[in-house]
DSSP file (Angstrom, degrees, kcal/mol; ACC not computed):
  #  RESIDUE AA STRUCTURE BP1 BP2  ACC     N-H-->O    O-->H-N    N-H-->O    O-->H-N    TCO  KAPPA ALPHA  PHI   PSI    X-CA   Y-CA   Z-CA
    1    1 A X     >        0   0    0      0, 0.0     4,-1.8     0, 0.0     5,-0.1   0.000 360.0 360.0 360.0 -42.5    0.0   -0.1    0.0
    2    2 A X  H  >  +     0   0    0      2,-0.2     4,-2.7     1,-0.2     5,-0.2   0.880 360.0  58.0 -69.9 -38.3    2.7    2.5    0.9
    3    3 A X  H  > S+     0   0    0      1,-0.2     4,-2.9     2,-0.2     5,-0.2   0.969 108.8  45.5 -50.6 -53.9    4.8    1.4   -2.2
    4    4 A X  H  > S+     0   0    0      1,-0.2     4,-2.6     2,-0.2    -1,-0.2   0.887 110.4  51.5 -57.9 -44.1    1.9    2.2   -4.4
    5    5 A X  H  X S+     0   0    0     -4,-1.8     4,-2.6     2,-0.2    -1,-0.2   0.924 113.6  46.1 -60.4 -44.8    1.2    5.5   -2.8
    6    6 A X  H  X S+     0   0    0     -4,-2.7     4,-2.0     1,-0.2    -2,-0.2   0.903 111.4  50.5 -65.2 -42.8    4.8    6.5   -3.2
    7    7 A X  H  X S+     0   0    0     -4,-2.9     4,-1.0    -5,-0.2    -1,-0.2   0.892 110.9  49.8 -64.1 -40.2    5.0    5.3   -6.8
    8    8 A X  H >< S+     0   0    0     -4,-2.6     3,-0.6    -5,-0.2    -2,-0.2   0.932 108.9  53.9 -62.3 -45.3    1.9    7.3   -7.6
    9    9 A X  H 3< S+     0   0    0     -4,-2.6    -2,-0.2     1,-0.2    -1,-0.2   0.879 114.1  39.0 -55.1 -42.5    3.4   10.4   -5.9
   10   10 A X  H >< S+     0   0    0     -4,-2.0     3,-2.5    -5,-0.1    -1,-0.2   0.536  83.2 122.7 -95.7  -3.4    6.6   10.4   -8.0
   11   11 A X  T << S+     0   0    0     -4,-1.0     3,-0.1    -3,-0.6    -3,-0.0  -0.389  86.3  10.3 -54.9 120.8    4.9    9.4  -11.2
   12   12 A X  T 3  S+     0   0    0      1,-0.3    -1,-0.3    -2,-0.2     2,-0.2   0.396  87.4 152.6  84.5  -3.9    5.8   12.1  -13.7
   13   13 A X    <   -     0   0    0     -3,-2.5    -1,-0.3     1,-0.1     4,-0.1  -0.425  35.6-153.7 -58.6 125.8    8.4   13.7  -11.4
   14   14 A X        +     0   0    0     -2,-0.2    -1,-0.1    -3,-0.1     2,-0.1   0.497  67.8  63.2 -88.8  -1.6   10.9   15.3  -13.7
   15   15 A X  S    S-     0   0    0      1,-0.1     2,-0.3     0, 0.0    -3,-0.0  -0.392  94.5 -81.2-105.5-174.1   13.9   15.2  -11.4
   16   16 A X        -     0   0    0     -2,-0.1     2,-0.4     2,-0.0    -1,-0.1  -0.723  46.5-177.2 -91.0 143.2   15.9   12.5   -9.7
   17   17 A X        -     0   0    0     -2,-0.3     2,-0.4    -4,-0.1    19,-0.1  -0.995  14.0-167.2-140.7 146.0   14.5   10.8   -6.6
   18   18 A X        -     0   0    0     -2,-0.4     2,-0.4    16,-0.1    15,-0.2  -0.997  10.8-179.9-128.8 134.9   15.8    8.2   -4.3
   19   19 A X  E     -A   32   0A   0     13,-2.0    13,-2.4    -2,-0.4     2,-0.4  -0.996   7.2-177.8-136.2 141.3   13.6    6.5   -1.7
   20   20 A X  E     +A   31   0A   0     -2,-0.4     2,-0.4    11,-0.2    11,-0.2  -0.977   6.3 177.2-137.7 127.1   14.4    3.8    0.9
   21   21 A X  E     -A   30   0A   0      9,-2.6     9,-2.2    -2,-0.4     2,-0.4  -0.993   5.1-176.3-131.2 133.6   11.8    2.2    3.3
   22   22 A X  E     -A   29   0A   0     -2,-0.4     2,-0.8     7,-0.2     7,-0.2  -0.999  22.6-140.9-133.5 130.1   12.3   -0.6    5.8
   23   23 A X     >  -     0   0    0      5,-2.6     4,-3.2    -2,-0.4     3,-0.3  -0.800  14.2-159.2 -82.3 107.1    9.5   -2.1    7.9
   24   24 A X  T  4 S+     0   0    0     -2,-0.8    -1,-0.1     1,-0.2     0, 0.0   0.734  88.2  53.3 -66.2 -22.5   11.3   -2.5   11.3
   25   25 A X  T  4 S+     0   0    0      1,-0.1    -1,-0.2     3,-0.1    -2,-0.0   0.822 125.5  20.6 -84.6 -29.7    8.6   -5.1   12.4
   26   26 A X  T  4 S-     0   0    0     -3,-0.3    -2,-0.2     2,-0.1     3,-0.1   0.670  93.6-129.4-107.2 -22.7    9.0   -7.4    9.3
   27   27 A X     <  +     0   0    0     -4,-3.2    -3,-0.1     1,-0.3    -2,-0.0   0.319  54.3 150.9  84.5  -8.0   12.3   -6.4    8.0
   28   28 A X        -     0   0    0     -5,-0.2    -5,-2.6    -6,-0.1     2,-0.3  -0.323  27.5-159.2 -59.5 139.5   10.9   -5.9    4.4
   29   29 A X  E     +A   22   0A   0     -7,-0.2     2,-0.3    -3,-0.1    -7,-0.2  -0.933  15.9 179.0-122.2 148.7   12.6   -3.4    2.3
   30   30 A X  E     +A   21   0A   0     -9,-2.2    -9,-2.6    -2,-0.3     2,-0.3  -0.992  11.3 168.5-144.6 141.5   11.8   -1.3   -0.7
   31   31 A X  E     -A   20   0A   0     -2,-0.3     2,-0.4   -11,-0.2   -11,-0.2  -0.995  29.6-149.2-154.8 157.6   13.7    1.2   -2.6
   32   32 A X  E    S-A   19   0A   0    -13,-2.4   -13,-2.0    -2,-0.3     4,-0.1  -0.997  91.1 -19.7-125.6 121.6   14.1    3.4   -5.7
   33   33 A X  S >  S+     0   0    0     -2,-0.4     3,-1.2   -15,-0.2    -1,-0.1   0.904  74.3 175.0  45.1  60.2   17.7    4.1   -6.8
   34   34 A X  T 3  S+     0   0    0      1,-0.3    -1,-0.1   -16,-0.1   -16,-0.1   0.703  75.6  48.6 -68.6 -19.9   19.1    3.3   -3.4
   35   35 A X  T 3  S+     0   0    0      2,-0.1    -1,-0.3     0, 0.0    -2,-0.1   0.408  84.8 126.2 -96.6  -4.9   22.7    3.7   -4.6
   36   36 A X    <   -     0   0    0     -3,-1.2     2,-0.6    -4,-0.1   -18,-0.0  -0.138  60.8-125.2 -59.1 154.4   22.1    7.0   -6.2
   37   37 A X        +     0   0    0      2,-0.0     2,-0.4     0, 0.0    -1,-0.1  -0.926  35.2 175.5-103.3 119.3   24.2   10.0   -5.4
   38   38 A X        -     0   0    0     -2,-0.6     2,-0.2     2,-0.0   -21,-0.0  -0.935  36.4-106.6-127.0 147.1   22.3   13.0   -4.2
   39   39 A X    >   -     0   0    0     -2,-0.4     3,-0.5     1,-0.1     4,-0.3  -0.517  29.4-135.8 -67.7 138.2   23.3   16.5   -2.8
   40   40 A X  T 3> S+     0   0    0      1,-0.2     4,-2.3    -2,-0.2     5,-0.2   0.254  70.4 115.7 -83.8  12.1   22.5   16.5    0.9
   41   41 A X  T 34 S+     0   0    0      1,-0.2     4,-0.4     2,-0.2    -1,-0.2   0.885  83.5  37.7 -50.2 -46.5   20.9   20.0    0.9
   42   42 A X  T X4 S+     0   0    0     -3,-0.5     3,-1.0     1,-0.2     4,-0.5   0.897 114.6  53.7 -77.4 -39.2   17.5   18.6    1.9
   43   43 A X  T >> S+     0   0    0     -4,-0.3     3,-0.9     1,-0.3     4,-0.9   0.795  97.3  63.2 -69.2 -28.5   18.7   16.0    4.3
   44   44 A X  H 3X S+     0   0    0     -4,-2.3     4,-2.1     1,-0.2    -1,-0.3   0.724  90.3  70.8 -65.9 -20.2   20.8   18.4    6.4
   45   45 A X  H <> S+     0   0    0     -3,-1.0     4,-2.8    -4,-0.4    -1,-0.2   0.862  93.5  55.3 -61.9 -36.0   17.6   20.2    7.3
   46   46 A X  H <> S+     0   0    0     -3,-0.9     4,-2.6    -4,-0.5    -1,-0.2   0.922 108.6  47.1 -64.2 -45.4   16.6   17.2    9.4
   47   47 A X  H  X S+     0   0    0     -4,-0.9     4,-2.1     2,-0.2    -1,-0.2   0.904 112.5  48.9 -60.0 -46.2   19.9   17.4   11.4
   48   48 A X  H  X S+     0   0    0     -4,-2.1     4,-2.4     2,-0.2    -2,-0.2   0.933 111.0  51.1 -65.7 -46.0   19.5   21.2   11.9
   49   49 A X  H  X S+     0   0    0     -4,-2.8     4,-2.3     1,-0.2     5,-0.2   0.929 109.3  51.1 -54.2 -47.2   15.9   20.7   13.1
   50   50 A X  H  X S+     0   0    0     -4,-2.6     4,-2.1     1,-0.2    -1,-0.2   0.902 110.0  48.8 -58.4 -42.7   17.0   18.1   15.5
   51   51 A X  H  X S+     0   0    0     -4,-2.1     4,-2.7     2,-0.2    -1,-0.2   0.868 109.5  51.6 -63.8 -41.1   19.6   20.3   16.9
   52   52 A X  H  X S+     0   0    0     -4,-2.4     4,-2.2     2,-0.2    -2,-0.2   0.907 111.5  47.1 -70.8 -37.5   17.3   23.2   17.3
   53   53 A X  H  X S+     0   0    0     -4,-2.3     4,-2.5     2,-0.2    -2,-0.2   0.891 110.9  52.4 -67.4 -38.0   14.8   21.1   19.2
   54   54 A X  H  X S+     0   0    0     -4,-2.1     4,-1.3    -5,-0.2    -2,-0.2   0.955 112.0  46.6 -60.2 -50.3   17.6   19.7   21.4
   55   55 A X  H  <>S+     0   0    0     -4,-2.7     5,-2.6     1,-0.2     6,-0.8   0.886 111.5  50.2 -61.7 -41.7   18.7   23.3   22.2
   56   56 A X  H ><5S+     0   0    0     -4,-2.2     3,-1.7     4,-0.2    -1,-0.2   0.892 107.2  54.3 -60.9 -42.1   15.1   24.3   22.9
   57   57 A X  H 3<5S+     0   0    0     -4,-2.5    -1,-0.2     1,-0.3    -2,-0.2   0.782 109.7  48.6 -65.4 -26.7   14.7   21.3   25.3
   58   58 A X  T 3<5S-     0   0    0     -4,-1.3    -1,-0.3    -3,-0.2    -2,-0.2   0.184 116.8-116.1 -96.6  17.5   17.7   22.5   27.1
   59   59 A X  T < 5S+     0   0    0     -3,-1.7    -3,-0.2     2,-0.2    -2,-0.1   0.721  85.8 116.0  53.7  26.5   16.4   26.0   27.3
   60   60 A X  S   <S+     0   0    0     -5,-2.6     2,-0.3     1,-0.2    -4,-0.2   0.480  75.2  36.0 -92.1 -12.2   19.3   27.3   25.2
   61   61 A X        -     0   0    0     -6,-0.8     2,-0.7    -5,-0.1    -1,-0.2  -0.996  68.1-141.8-149.8 134.7   17.0   28.4   22.4
   62   62 A X    >   -     0   0    0     -2,-0.3     3,-1.3     1,-0.1    -6,-0.0  -0.883   8.0-159.1-101.0 120.2   13.6   29.9   22.2
   63   63 A X  T 3  S+     0   0    0     -2,-0.7    -1,-0.1     1,-0.3   -10,-0.0   0.626  90.7  63.6 -73.7  -9.8   11.7   28.5   19.2
   64   64 A X  T 3  S+     0   0    0      2,-0.1    -1,-0.3    -3,-0.0     2,-0.3   0.659  84.9  96.0 -86.1 -16.2    9.3   31.5   19.2
   65   65 A X  S <  S-     0   0    0     -3,-1.3     2,-0.4     1,-0.1     0, 0.0  -0.557  77.9-127.1 -76.0 136.1   12.3   33.8   18.4
   66   66 A X        -     0   0    0     -2,-0.3     2,-0.5     2,-0.0    -2,-0.1  -0.646  24.3-168.0 -85.7 137.3   12.8   34.6   14.8
   67   67 A X        -     0   0    0     -2,-0.4     2,-0.8     2,-0.0     8,-0.0  -0.987  11.8-147.1-127.3 124.4   16.3   34.0   13.4
   68   68 A X        +     0   0    0     -2,-0.5     3,-0.3     1,-0.1    -2,-0.0  -0.831  21.3 171.4 -98.0 113.9   17.4   35.3   10.0
   69   69 A X        +     0   0    0     -2,-0.8    -1,-0.1     1,-0.2     6,-0.1  -0.190  36.4 119.7-113.7  40.0   19.8   32.9    8.4
   70   70 A X  S    S+     0   0    0      1,-0.1     2,-0.4     4,-0.0    -1,-0.2   0.791  77.6  43.3 -76.3 -24.6   20.1   34.4    4.9
   71   71 A X  S >> S-     0   0    0     -3,-0.3     3,-1.7     1,-0.1     4,-1.2  -0.958  87.5-120.4-124.4 145.9   23.8   34.9    5.4
   72   72 A X  H 3> S+     0   0    0     -2,-0.4     4,-1.1     1,-0.3     3,-0.4   0.818 108.5  59.4 -44.8 -47.7   26.3   32.5    6.9
   73   73 A X  H 34 S+     0   0    0      1,-0.3     4,-0.5     2,-0.2    -1,-0.3   0.804 102.9  53.1 -58.1 -33.1   27.4   34.9    9.7
   74   74 A X  H X4 S+     0   0    0     -3,-1.7     3,-0.6     1,-0.2    -1,-0.3   0.840 106.7  52.3 -69.1 -35.3   23.9   35.1   11.1
   75   75 A X  H >X S+     0   0    0     -4,-1.2     3,-1.6    -3,-0.4     4,-0.8   0.692  89.7  81.2 -74.2 -20.4   23.6   31.3   11.2
   76   76 A X  H >X S+     0   0    0     -4,-1.1     4,-1.7     1,-0.3     3,-0.8   0.872  81.9  62.7 -57.5 -37.3   26.9   31.0   13.2
   77   77 A X  H <4 S+     0   0    0     -3,-0.6     4,-0.3    -4,-0.5    -1,-0.3   0.778  96.2  59.2 -66.0 -21.0   25.1   31.9   16.5
   78   78 A X  H X4 S+     0   0    0     -3,-1.6     3,-0.5    -4,-0.2    -1,-0.3   0.885 110.5  41.9 -69.5 -35.4   23.0   28.7   16.1
   79   79 A X  H << S+     0   0    0     -3,-0.8    -2,-0.2    -4,-0.8    -1,-0.2   0.706 107.7  61.5 -84.7 -19.4   26.2   26.6   16.1
   80   80 A X  T 3< S+     0   0    0     -4,-1.7    -1,-0.2     2,-0.1    -2,-0.2   0.470  72.4 120.8 -85.1   0.2   27.8   28.6   18.9
   81   81 A X    <   -     0   0    0     -3,-0.5     2,-0.4    -4,-0.3   -20,-0.0  -0.455  67.8-123.3 -66.3 137.9   25.1   27.8   21.5
   82   82 A X        -     0   0    0     -2,-0.1     2,-0.3   -22,-0.1    -1,-0.1  -0.655  19.7-128.8 -84.7 133.2   26.8   26.0   24.4
   83   83 A X              0   0    0     -2,-0.4    -1,-0.0     1,-0.1   -28,-0.0  -0.653 360.0 360.0 -85.2 139.0   25.4   22.6   25.2
   84   84 A X              0   0    0     -2,-0.3    -1,-0.1   -29,-0.0    -2,-0.0   0.401 360.0 360.0-104.8 360.0   24.5   22.1   28.8
């Protein structure tokens, strides 16, 4: 069912796409282009979001505060937060 839904979603997509799914309860796996090489621009967002939530949980960051990261120097403060 999930496989069919994913195939329907990517049908007609004009770019490259890679998908890997594993059912942890059964061990069954399914993938599209699992060995393809992709730029990590989108996947890095997951790591950044995890770190932001971690810092917020430690009260080092207010998620309601707006941060402008259009330039690298503005983003530096995110990485300079001291871990507690």
